[in-house]
C-alpha positions in Angstrom: -116.3 -100.0 46.2 -115.1 -97.1 48.4 -111.5 -95.8 48.1 -111.0 -96.7 51.8 -112.0 -100.3 51.2 -109.8 -100.5 48.2 -106.9 -99.2 50.2 -107.5 -101.7 53.0 -107.8 -104.6 50.5 -104.6 -103.5 48.8 -102.7 -103.3 52.1 -104.0 -106.8 53.1 -102.9 -108.3 49.8 -99.4 -106.7 50.1 -99.0 -108.0 53.6 -100.2 -111.4 52.5 -97.6 -111.5 49.7 -94.8 -110.5 52.1 -95.9 -113.1 54.6 -96.0 -115.8 51.8 -92.6 -114.8 50.6 -91.1 -114.9 54.1 -92.8 -118.2 54.8 -91.4 -119.7 51.6 -87.9 -118.4 52.4 -88.1 -119.7 56.0 -89.1 -123.1 54.7 -86.1 -123.3 52.3 -88.1 -122.7 49.1 -85.9 -119.9 47.9 -87.2 -120.0 44.4 -90.8 -119.4 45.5 -89.6 -116.6 47.8 -87.6 -115.1 45.0 -90.6 -115.2 42.6 -92.8 -113.4 45.1 -90.2 -110.8 46.0 -89.6 -110.2 42.3 -93.3 -109.6 41.7 -93.5 -107.1 44.5 -90.3 -105.5 43.6 -91.6 -104.9 40.1 -94.2 -102.6 41.6 -91.5 -100.7 43.4 -92.2 -102.0 46.9 -89.1 -101.0 49.0 -89.2 -104.0 51.3 -89.5 -106.4 48.4 -86.7 -104.7 46.6 -84.5 -105.1 49.7 -85.4 -108.8 50.2 -85.0 -109.6 46.5 -81.6 -107.9 46.5 -80.5 -109.8 49.6 -81.6 -113.2 48.4 -79.6 -112.5 45.2 -76.6 -111.2 47.1 -76.5 -114.4 49.2 -76.4 -116.4 46.0 -79.8 -118.0 46.7 -81.4 -117.0 43.5 -80.4 -119.9 41.3 -80.9 -119.1 37.7 -81.7 -115.4 38.4 -78.8 -113.2 37.1 -80.4 -109.9 38.2 -77.9 -107.5 39.7 -78.7 -107.0 43.4 -76.9 -103.7 43.7 -79.4 -101.4 41.8 -82.3 -103.1 43.7 -80.6 -102.5 47.1 -79.9 -98.8 46.1 -83.5 -98.3 45.0 -84.8 -99.6 48.4 -82.3 -97.4 50.2 -83.2 -94.3 48.2 -86.9 -95.1 48.9 -86.1 -94.6 52.6 -86.0 -98.2 53.9 -83.6 -98.0 56.8 -82.4 -101.6 56.7 -81.6 -101.2 53.0 -79.6 -98.0 53.7 -77.7 -99.8 56.4 -76.9 -102.8 54.2 -75.7 -100.5 51.5 -73.5 -98.7 54.0 -72.0 -102.1 55.1 -71.3 -103.0 51.4 -69.4 -99.7 50.9 -67.6 -100.1 54.2 -66.3 -103.5 53.2 -66.1 -103.2 49.5 -68.6 -106.0 49.1 -69.8 -106.0 45.6 -69.2 -102.3 45.3 -66.0 -100.1 45.3 -64.9 -99.6 48.9 -65.8 -96.1 50.0 -65.9 -94.9 53.6 -67.6 -91.6 52.7 -70.4 -93.5 50.9 -70.6 -95.9 53.9 -71.0 -93.0 56.2 -73.6 -91.4 54.0 -75.8 -94.5 54.1 -75.2 -95.2 57.8 -76.4 -91.7 58.5 -79.6 -92.1 56.5 -80.4 -95.3 58.3 -79.4 -93.9 61.7 -81.7 -90.9 61.3 -84.5 -93.5 60.9 -83.6 -95.1 64.2 -81.8 -98.2 62.9 -79.7 -99.2 65.9 -76.9 -100.9 64.1 -76.6 -97.9 61.8 -76.4 -95.6 64.8 -73.5 -97.7 66.1 -71.7 -97.8 62.8 -72.2 -94.0 62.3 -70.8 -93.4 65.7 -67.7 -95.5 64.9 -67.2 -93.7 61.7 -67.0 -90.4 63.6 -64.9 -91.9 66.4 -62.3 -93.3 63.9 -62.6 -90.5 61.3 -63.5 -92.9 58.6 -65.3 -91.2 55.7 -65.9 -88.1 57.8 -63.8 -85.8 60.0 -63.1 -87.3 63.4 -65.6 -85.9 65.9 -65.8 -87.4 69.3 -68.9 -85.3 70.2 -70.8 -86.8 67.2 -69.5 -90.2 68.0 -70.8 -89.9 71.6 -74.1 -88.6 70.3 -74.7 -91.7 68.1 -73.3 -94.1 70.6 -75.8 -92.7 73.0 -78.6 -93.1 70.5 -77.7 -96.8 70.0 -77.2 -97.2 73.8 -80.7 -95.8 74.5 -82.1 -98.3 72.0 -80.5 -101.1 74.1 -77.3 -102.0 72.2 -74.9 -103.4 74.7 -71.8 -102.6 72.7 -72.9 -99.0 72.4 -73.6 -98.8 76.1 -70.1 -100.0 76.8 -68.5 -97.5 74.4 -70.6 -94.6 75.7 -69.6 -95.5 79.2 -66.0 -95.4 78.2 -66.3 -92.0 76.6 -68.1 -90.7 79.7 -65.4 -92.1 82.0 -62.6 -90.5 80.1 -64.4 -87.3 79.0 -64.1 -88.0 75.3 -66.5 -85.8 73.4 -68.7 -85.4 76.5 -68.3 -84.0 80.0 -66.6 -86.6 82.2 -69.3 -88.2 84.4 -68.3 -91.3 86.4 -71.8 -91.9 87.8 -73.3 -92.0 84.3 -70.4 -94.1 83.0 -71.2 -96.6 85.8 -74.8 -96.6 84.7 -74.0 -97.6 81.1 -71.4 -100.1 82.1 -73.9 -101.7 84.4 -76.6 -101.8 81.7 -74.2 -103.5 79.3 -73.1 -105.9 82.0 -76.7 -106.9 82.6 -76.9 -107.9 78.9 -74.0 -110.3 79.4 -71.1 -108.0 78.3 -68.3 -109.4 80.5 -65.9 -106.6 79.7 -68.5 -104.1 80.8 -69.0 -106.1 84.1 -65.2 -105.9 84.8 -65.2 -102.1 84.0 -68.1 -101.5 86.2 -66.5 -103.4 89.1 -63.2 -101.5 88.6 -64.9 -98.1 88.4 -67.0 -98.9 91.5 -63.9 -99.8 93.4 -62.0 -96.6 92.3 -65.0 -94.5 93.4 -65.3 -96.0 96.8 -61.6 -96.2 97.9 -61.3 -94.2 101.1 -58.4 -91.7 101.4 -55.6 -92.8 103.6 -55.8 -91.8 107.3 -53.7 -88.8 108.1 -50.5 -89.4 110.2 -51.0 -88.8 113.9 -49.8 -85.5 115.3 -46.4 -85.6 117.1 
């Protein structure tokens, strides 16, 4: 059997195992899902490590006393963006780990660099508030923009606000209107109100000069 065929068969078997575990979890058979995730995790599969950790973290692994934290960290260290983001959230909130904003920022950054949109938003907020990192509006705007470009309505609103007020970016009312409008189209009512307000302020005509005497 050729190496290529072996690799294809291995990939198919891994995908089938992941599908079977997901199907079991979706159908409420958490024990079957846990067993399948555990088997894949034992081989170091990052996605299985992540799923195994999250099932345990949610308390759905009845009878399995395995600590979810090392599993999640291994998945994050293997480069799985959703694992890095989840670990960042855990550190941000002190959920099962000691609360640490620098650690939260570290893991948000790793996930954001892989294009994880929620991590981009969280990293931007860390920079905006100066949590776990020196406050930096320019970096905040950079990461809000990344999340906005990935379609996140909340990030679109926040980027628009920064553009409107010139926080970390050059003030640009037209671009602010663009992002407010995009967020509004996704159902963000606050963005719709801001877009309307900004449009009105941009179209108000100056008062007529007094007639000459």
